[in-house]
C-alpha positions as CSV (number, residue, x, y, z in Angstrom):
1,M,124.4,99.1,75.5
2,E,123.9,95.8,77.1
3,D,124.2,96.9,80.7
4,T,121.8,99.5,79.9
5,E,119.1,97.2,78.4
6,K,119.9,94.9,81.5
7,K,119.3,97.4,84.0
8,S,116.1,98.2,82.1
9,A,114.9,95.0,82.3
10,Q,115.8,94.7,85.7
11,V,114.0,97.6,86.7
12,V,111.0,96.6,84.9
13,E,110.6,93.5,86.7
14,Q,111.3,94.5,90.0
15,T,108.4,97.0,88.9
16,E,105.9,93.9,88.8
17,K,107.0,92.1,92.0
18,N,107.2,95.4,93.9
19,D,104.0,95.5,96.3
20,S,103.9,98.2,98.5
21,S,102.6,98.5,102.3
22,F,100.0,101.2,100.8
23,D,98.5,98.1,98.3
24,R,98.6,95.4,101.3
25,K,96.9,97.5,103.3
26,R,94.7,98.1,100.2
27,H,94.0,94.3,99.6
28,I,93.2,93.1,103.1
29,F,90.8,96.3,103.5
30,G,89.1,95.2,100.6
31,A,89.0,91.6,101.2
32,I,87.1,92.2,104.8
33,F,84.8,95.4,104.2
34,G,83.9,94.4,100.3
35,P,81.7,91.6,101.3
36,L,80.7,93.3,104.9
37,C,79.4,96.5,102.8
38,A,77.6,93.8,99.8
39,L,75.8,91.7,102.7
40,L,74.6,95.6,104.4
41,V,73.2,96.7,101.4
42,Y,71.6,93.2,100.5
43,F,69.7,92.8,103.7
44,T,68.7,96.7,103.8
45,Q,65.6,97.7,102.6
46,I,65.4,100.6,99.9
47,E,62.5,101.8,98.3
48,G,62.6,102.2,94.9
49,L,64.2,99.3,93.7
50,S,62.5,96.2,92.4
51,P,64.3,93.0,94.0
52,E,66.3,92.3,90.8
53,A,68.2,96.1,90.9
54,H,68.3,95.8,94.9
55,K,70.4,92.4,94.6
56,L,72.5,94.0,91.6
57,L,73.4,97.0,93.9
58,A,74.6,94.7,96.6
59,I,76.8,92.4,94.2
60,M,77.8,95.9,92.5
61,T,79.2,97.3,96.1
62,L,81.6,94.6,96.4
63,V,82.5,94.5,92.5
64,A,83.4,98.5,93.1
65,I,85.4,97.9,96.2
66,W,87.0,95.2,95.0
67,W,88.0,96.8,91.9
68,I,89.4,99.7,93.6
69,T,91.2,97.7,96.2
70,E,92.1,94.5,94.2
71,P,92.0,92.1,96.7
72,V,92.4,89.5,93.6
73,A,92.6,90.1,90.3
74,I,90.8,93.2,88.6
75,P,90.0,90.5,85.8
76,V,88.7,88.0,88.5
77,T,86.7,90.5,90.1
78,S,85.0,91.2,86.8
79,L,83.8,87.6,86.4
80,I,82.5,87.6,89.7
81,G,79.7,90.0,89.1
82,P,78.2,88.4,86.1
83,T,78.3,85.1,88.1
84,L,76.9,85.8,91.3
85,C,74.0,88.2,89.1
86,V,72.6,84.2,87.8
87,I,73.5,82.7,91.4
88,F,71.4,85.2,92.8
89,G,68.9,85.4,90.3
90,V,68.9,88.5,88.8
91,V,69.3,87.3,84.8
92,K,69.8,84.4,83.5
93,M,73.6,83.0,82.4
94,K,73.2,83.9,78.8
95,E,72.2,87.5,79.3
96,A,75.0,88.0,82.1
97,F,77.7,86.8,79.8
98,A,76.5,88.0,76.4
99,A,78.6,91.2,76.9
100,F,81.9,89.0,76.7
101,A,80.8,88.5,72.4
102,S,80.8,92.5,72.4
103,P,82.0,93.6,69.0
104,M,84.3,95.7,71.1
105,I,86.0,92.8,72.4
106,F,87.1,91.9,68.9
107,L,88.2,95.5,68.4
108,F,90.6,95.7,71.4
109,M,91.5,92.0,70.4
110,G,92.0,93.1,66.9
111,G,94.3,96.0,67.9
112,F,96.1,93.5,70.7
113,I,97.6,91.6,68.2
114,I,98.5,94.2,65.5
115,A,100.7,95.5,68.4
116,K,102.0,92.4,69.3
117,A,103.1,91.9,65.6
118,M,104.4,95.1,65.3
119,M,106.8,94.7,68.7
120,V,107.6,91.0,67.8
121,N,108.9,92.2,64.7
122,G,110.7,95.2,65.6
123,L,108.2,98.0,63.9
124,D,107.8,100.0,67.3
125,K,111.2,100.3,67.4
126,R,111.7,101.3,63.7
127,I,109.4,104.1,64.3
128,A,110.6,104.8,67.9
129,Y,114.5,105.1,66.8
130,G,113.1,106.7,63.8
131,I,112.3,109.9,65.4
132,M,115.0,109.6,67.6
133,S,117.6,110.3,64.8
134,M,116.1,112.4,62.8
135,K,118.4,115.4,61.9
136,W,116.5,118.1,64.3
137,V,117.0,116.2,67.3
138,G,121.0,116.1,67.6
139,D,122.9,116.0,70.5
140,S,120.5,118.7,72.1
141,P,118.8,117.5,75.8
142,R,115.9,120.1,74.8
143,R,115.5,118.6,71.6
144,I,115.8,114.6,72.9
145,F,113.6,115.2,75.8
146,L,111.2,116.7,73.0
147,A,112.1,113.2,70.6
148,I,111.7,110.6,73.4
149,G,108.3,112.0,74.7
150,L,107.2,112.1,70.6
151,A,107.9,108.7,70.1
152,C,106.5,107.6,73.3
153,M,103.2,109.5,72.4
154,I,102.9,108.1,68.9
155,C,103.7,104.5,69.7
156,S,101.2,104.6,72.5
157,G,98.5,105.6,70.3
158,W,98.6,102.1,68.8
159,I,100.3,99.5,71.0
160,S,100.2,99.0,74.8
161,N,101.2,102.0,77.0
162,T,103.0,99.8,78.9
163,A,105.0,97.9,76.2
164,T,105.6,101.6,74.8
165,A,107.0,102.3,78.3
166,A,109.1,99.2,78.4
167,M,110.5,100.0,75.1
168,M,111.5,103.7,75.8
169,F,113.0,103.4,79.3
170,P,116.6,101.4,78.1
171,I,116.5,104.6,75.3
172,A,116.1,107.2,77.9
173,L,118.6,105.1,80.5
174,G,121.4,105.2,77.7
175,L,121.0,108.7,77.0
176,L,121.2,109.9,80.6
177,E,124.1,107.6,81.1
178,A,125.5,109.1,77.7
179,I,125.1,112.7,80.1
180,R,127.1,110.9,82.9
181,E,129.8,110.1,80.9
182,M,130.1,113.1,79.2
183,M,130.0,114.9,82.7
184,A,132.8,112.6,84.3
185,A,135.4,112.8,81.5
186,N,134.8,116.8,82.1
187,G,135.9,116.3,85.9
188,K,132.2,116.8,86.8
189,H,130.9,113.4,88.7
190,I,126.7,113.3,88.9
191,E,124.3,111.2,90.6
192,L,121.6,110.6,88.5
193,S,119.5,109.9,91.4
194,N,119.6,113.7,91.7
195,Y,120.0,115.3,88.6
196,K,117.0,117.2,87.6
197,Y,117.7,116.3,83.8
198,A,117.3,112.8,84.8
199,T,114.0,113.4,86.7
200,G,112.4,115.2,83.9
201,L,113.3,112.8,81.0
202,M,111.8,109.9,82.7
203,L,108.7,111.5,83.8
204,M,108.2,112.7,80.3
205,T,108.7,109.1,79.0
206,A,105.9,108.0,81.6
207,Y,103.7,111.0,81.0
208,A,103.8,110.9,76.9
209,C,102.9,107.2,77.0
210,S,99.6,107.6,79.0
211,I,99.0,110.8,76.9
212,G,99.3,108.9,73.7
213,G,97.0,106.8,74.5
214,V,94.1,108.9,74.1
215,L,94.6,109.4,70.3
216,T,92.1,106.5,69.1
217,P,90.0,104.1,70.8
218,I,92.2,101.4,70.8
219,G,94.9,103.2,72.5
220,T,94.2,102.7,75.9
221,P,91.7,100.4,77.8
222,P,88.8,103.7,79.1
223,N,88.6,104.9,75.8
224,I,87.2,101.6,74.0
225,I,85.3,101.2,77.2
226,M,83.6,104.0,77.5
227,L,82.4,103.6,73.5
228,G,81.2,100.4,74.8
229,F,79.4,101.6,77.7
230,L,77.8,104.4,75.1
231,D,76.5,101.7,72.3
232,E,75.3,99.3,75.5
233,L,73.6,102.0,77.4
234,A,72.6,104.6,75.3
235,P,71.5,102.9,71.9
236,S,70.0,106.3,70.9
237,A,73.0,108.1,71.4
238,P,74.8,108.9,67.7
239,H,77.7,105.9,67.2
240,V,81.2,107.8,68.1
241,S,83.1,106.3,64.8
242,F,87.0,105.6,65.0
243,F,87.2,108.2,63.0
244,N,85.3,110.9,65.5
245,W,87.3,109.8,68.0
246,M,90.7,110.2,66.6
247,V,89.6,113.6,65.9
248,W,89.1,115.1,69.2
249,G,92.1,112.6,70.6
250,F,94.3,114.0,68.5
251,V,93.1,117.9,69.8
252,A,93.3,116.2,73.3
253,M,96.7,114.2,72.9
254,V,98.7,117.6,71.2
255,L,97.5,119.8,73.9
256,Y,98.0,117.5,76.6
257,F,101.5,116.7,75.5
258,V,102.1,120.3,75.1
259,I,101.2,121.3,78.8
260,A,104.0,118.0,80.0
261,Y,106.0,119.4,78.1
262,V,106.3,122.9,79.1
263,V,106.0,121.8,82.9
264,L,108.8,119.5,83.2
265,W,110.8,121.4,81.1
266,R,110.6,124.2,83.3
267,M,110.8,121.9,86.2
268,F,113.4,119.9,84.8
269,P,116.3,121.7,82.6
270,A,119.2,120.4,81.7
271,D,122.5,122.2,82.6
272,V,124.5,121.1,79.7
273,K,123.6,122.5,75.8
274,H,125.1,118.8,74.2
275,I,125.5,115.7,75.2
276,D,128.3,114.2,73.7
277,G,127.6,110.7,73.0
278,A,124.0,110.9,72.7
279,Q,124.1,110.4,68.5
280,D,126.6,108.1,68.7
281,F,124.6,105.9,71.2
282,I,121.2,106.4,68.5
283,R,122.9,105.7,66.0
284,E,124.2,102.0,67.7
285,H,120.4,101.3,68.1
286,V,119.2,102.1,64.9
287,N,122.2,100.2,62.8
288,A,121.6,97.5,65.2
289,L,117.7,97.1,63.6
290,G,119.6,96.1,60.4
291,K,117.8,97.3,56.9
292,W,113.9,96.4,56.6
293,N,113.1,92.9,56.8
294,R,109.6,91.1,54.6
295,A,108.1,90.7,58.5
296,Q,108.5,94.2,59.2
297,K,107.3,95.0,55.9
298,N,104.0,92.9,56.3
299,T,103.3,94.3,59.8
300,L,103.4,97.5,58.3
301,V,101.1,96.8,55.5
302,A,98.2,95.0,57.8
303,F,99.0,98.1,60.4
304,L,98.3,100.5,57.5
305,V,95.3,98.1,56.3
306,A,93.4,98.5,59.4
307,V,93.8,102.4,60.3
308,T,92.5,102.9,56.5
309,L,89.7,101.0,56.7
310,W,89.0,102.4,60.6
311,V,89.3,106.1,59.3
312,A,87.3,105.7,55.4
313,P,84.0,105.7,57.2
314,G,84.8,109.4,58.4
315,I,86.9,110.5,55.2
316,L,83.2,109.1,53.3
317,S,81.1,110.7,55.7
318,I,82.6,114.0,54.9
319,I,82.7,113.8,50.9
320,Y,78.7,112.3,50.7
321,G,77.5,112.9,53.9
322,S,76.8,110.7,57.3
323,D,73.3,109.5,56.0
324,G,75.2,108.8,52.6
325,T,74.0,105.2,50.9
326,I,77.9,104.4,50.4
327,V,78.7,105.3,54.4
328,K,75.9,103.1,55.4
329,E,77.0,100.1,52.6
330,Y,80.6,100.8,54.1
331,N,79.6,100.2,57.7
332,K,77.2,97.7,57.3
333,Y,80.2,95.2,56.1
334,F,83.3,97.2,57.7
335,P,82.2,98.1,61.1
336,E,85.3,99.3,63.4
337,A,85.3,95.5,65.1
338,I,86.1,94.1,61.4
339,A,88.3,96.1,60.6
340,A,90.3,95.3,63.1
341,M,90.1,91.6,62.7
342,V,90.7,92.3,58.9
343,G,94.3,94.0,60.1
344,A,95.2,91.5,62.6
345,L,94.1,88.0,60.1
346,L,96.1,89.6,57.4
347,L,99.0,88.8,59.8
348,F,98.2,84.9,59.3
349,F,98.6,84.9,56.2
350,L,101.0,87.8,54.7
351,P,104.6,85.2,54.2
352,V,107.8,86.0,55.3
353,N,109.0,82.8,53.6
354,L,106.3,81.0,51.5
355,K,108.6,77.6,51.1
356,K,108.8,77.3,54.4
357,G,105.2,78.4,55.2
358,E,106.3,81.2,57.8
359,M,104.1,83.7,57.9
360,T,104.2,87.1,59.6
361,L,102.5,86.1,62.9
362,K,102.6,83.2,64.7
363,W,99.8,82.0,66.7
364,K,101.7,82.0,69.6
365,D,102.8,85.2,69.7
366,A,99.5,86.1,68.7
367,V,97.7,84.6,72.2
368,A,100.6,85.6,73.8
369,G,100.1,89.7,72.7
370,V,96.5,89.6,73.7
371,E,95.8,91.4,77.3
372,W,93.2,88.5,78.1
373,G,92.9,90.2,81.7
374,T,91.8,93.2,80.0
375,L,89.5,92.1,77.7
376,L,87.8,89.6,80.6
377,L,87.4,93.2,82.6
378,F,86.4,94.9,80.0
379,G,83.6,92.3,79.2
380,G,82.4,92.1,83.3
381,G,82.4,96.0,82.7
382,L,80.1,96.2,79.9
383,A,77.8,93.0,81.9
384,M,77.1,94.8,84.9
385,G,76.8,98.4,83.2
386,G,74.2,96.4,81.1
387,L,72.8,94.9,84.1
388,M,72.5,97.8,85.6
389,Y,70.6,99.8,83.0
390,T,68.3,97.1,82.3
391,T,67.2,96.7,86.3
392,G,67.0,100.0,86.5
393,L,69.7,100.5,88.6
394,S,71.1,103.4,86.6
395,D,67.9,105.3,86.7
396,W,67.8,104.9,90.5
397,I,71.5,106.1,90.9
398,G,71.0,108.9,88.3
399,E,68.2,110.3,90.2
400,A,70.1,109.9,93.7
401,I,73.0,112.0,91.9
402,K,70.7,114.3,90.3
403,T,69.0,115.0,94.2
404,M,72.7,114.8,95.6
405,M,73.2,118.1,93.1
406,G,70.1,119.8,94.1
407,G,68.1,119.3,91.6
408,Q,69.3,120.1,87.8
409,P,73.0,121.5,87.5
410,S,74.7,123.0,84.2
411,E,76.0,120.3,82.3
412,I,79.5,122.0,82.8
413,I,79.0,121.2,86.4
414,F,78.0,118.0,85.8
415,V,80.9,116.9,83.3
416,A,83.4,118.5,85.3
417,I,82.2,116.4,88.5
418,F,82.5,113.1,86.5
419,C,85.8,113.7,84.8
420,V,87.0,115.0,88.3
421,A,86.1,111.8,90.0
422,A,87.2,109.4,87.0
423,L,90.5,111.3,87.5
424,L,90.7,110.9,91.3
425,L,90.0,107.0,91.3
426,S,92.7,106.9,88.4
427,E,95.2,108.0,90.8
428,L,94.4,105.3,93.3
429,T,93.8,102.4,91.8
430,S,93.5,100.6,87.8
431,H,92.5,103.4,85.4
432,T,90.5,100.5,83.7
433,A,88.6,99.6,86.9
434,A,87.9,103.3,87.4
435,T,86.5,103.9,83.9
436,N,84.2,100.7,84.6
437,L,82.8,101.7,87.8
438,I,82.4,105.5,86.9
439,G,80.8,105.1,83.1
440,P,77.7,103.4,83.7
441,I,76.8,105.9,86.3
442,A,77.8,108.9,84.2
443,I,76.0,107.7,81.3
444,G,72.9,106.9,83.6
445,T,72.8,110.2,84.7
446,A,73.5,112.0,81.8
447,I,70.5,110.8,80.9
448,S,68.1,111.1,83.5
449,M,69.0,114.3,83.4
450,G,68.6,114.9,79.6
451,F,72.0,115.4,78.7
452,S,73.5,113.5,76.1
453,P,75.9,110.8,77.3
454,I,78.8,111.1,74.9
455,P,80.4,114.5,76.5
456,V,80.7,113.1,79.8
457,A,81.8,109.2,78.6
458,V,84.8,111.0,76.3
459,G,85.4,113.6,79.3
460,I,85.8,110.0,81.6
461,A,87.9,108.5,79.2
462,L,90.7,111.3,78.7
463,S,90.4,112.2,82.6
464,S,91.5,108.5,83.3
465,S,94.7,109.1,81.2
466,L,95.8,111.9,83.4
467,G,97.1,109.9,86.2
468,F,100.5,111.7,86.4
469,M,100.4,112.1,90.8
470,M,101.4,108.8,92.0
471,P,103.9,105.9,91.0
472,V,100.5,103.2,90.9
473,S,98.8,105.6,89.0
474,T,100.0,103.8,85.7
475,P,102.4,101.4,84.8
476,P,104.1,103.9,82.7
477,N,104.5,105.9,85.8
478,A,105.6,102.3,88.0
479,I,108.4,101.7,85.6
480,V,109.8,105.0,85.6
481,Y,109.8,105.2,89.2
482,A,111.9,102.0,89.9
483,S,114.6,104.0,88.2
484,G,115.2,105.3,91.1
485,Y,115.7,109.2,89.2
486,I,112.5,110.1,90.5
487,P,111.9,111.9,94.2
488,I,107.9,111.0,94.8
489,T,107.4,114.5,95.6
490,K,108.5,115.4,92.3
491,M,106.3,113.5,90.4
492,I,103.2,114.5,92.7
493,K,103.9,118.1,92.3
494,S,104.3,117.8,88.4
495,G,101.7,115.7,87.8
496,V,99.3,117.8,90.2
497,I,99.9,120.3,88.1
498,I,99.6,118.8,84.8
499,D,96.3,117.1,86.0
500,F,94.7,120.8,87.4
501,I,96.0,122.1,83.6
502,G,94.4,119.2,81.5
503,I,91.2,119.1,83.5
504,L,90.4,122.8,83.6
505,F,91.7,123.9,80.3
506,I,91.8,121.1,78.1
507,T,89.4,118.2,78.7
508,I,86.4,120.2,79.9
509,P,86.1,122.7,76.9
510,T,87.4,119.1,74.5
511,V,84.2,117.8,75.3
512,L,81.9,120.6,75.8
513,L,82.6,122.2,72.2
514,L,84.7,119.8,70.1
515,V,82.8,116.5,70.8
516,K,79.4,118.4,71.5
517,W,79.9,120.0,67.7
518,I,81.1,117.0,65.8
519,M,78.7,115.0,67.4
520,G,76.0,117.1,66.7
521,V,74.6,116.9,70.4
């Protein structure tokens, strides 16, 4: 077990250090052409734009290219945008940085702190190993394949996809090692790097982590980013609640998972019916966790409090109607961000050892658990998106796109174009950056065409989580690819199939049928 965990830690560390030739060329290209393109836009006369919108377009050109090519860290670029807007007189500083105090920031922050407590106190491992140790799993390769995916999917709905992948990676490695040892004992030696089942199990680990993120608004950054854009850029549109998102998020998650499971199992089946030692491996890890301790119980309480506060408005709306007095009063005092902060703050008050003054979560652990870069990226995206709206740049872009589409396209074509664009861009760069870039344009264009912005916003968020083709698409992909058990051609082939089916048969129908029906738009 120690060897497996050591190897997985080395792989994760190496993944963080790897910088491919493609990435280096991308960085250099962005560093040179980003400023050049921005200057070209700045000095080009463009009709129909106010001076502020023209300057903002030049700044957005730089920000967009740098978000995609990453010559500097993405959060740094997110700060550069609002800063340049102040320097060039697009807007005053108070307005430029107001988005960094958006309630959505605190919703995400609360989610990060709760997730960190789950990791620090081992609640995430209890959930994962609890699924893996169920009787129905046993030592069947197919059921283990399914259980790994379910554990990854369920955990990543509430904690970071990257953290989930890093947690589940050593479990998958250990199970593959059990297969290798079992076959060696039977006189058959295999190389896991050329073993189909190893490839499939690694891919399932990565893909399920990304799929689980669509379940909740806090499951992955694109979800909360698009919700923030809707509140900022389309204030007249109906509010999308935590409960609303979970309804279609659950449907999309289950369907994505079924497709991934079927595709991967058909492409990478096991050639054995049982994995001797698999149950012993899982049992050893479960026993190592020991009994539930006070910190784990407290973390579960805080987590359940937050979830209850998040879903309560949806349940109350079903009982009393969305316009009911009790629903309005509840939303007034317990909006999603406050619910997140209540759950997070409880962790600092629920005692583990009252005599010693030990609480469930220490501040230093909470600070380490907050992904400040993601919050800065989110704030920067909201800031730039809001400025595109107030200066009229989003309307100008929307009209330009409408003209390029030959007038007024059907809504299904409109949604499909932006979903595919979000997916393709997410395959090449950070899905958070891709969402920040495409989101304001899509919402502005939807409004200018007379469409509700909610379906396309949700479609972009869901599509950006389908980055399955390349190791650089998502951190979970990079982590499992570094194991050496996944030929790049296999990842591309399986990723293309799942992406295509997911976009065509799940994402577009979900946003055009389920989302429109639930939101009444």
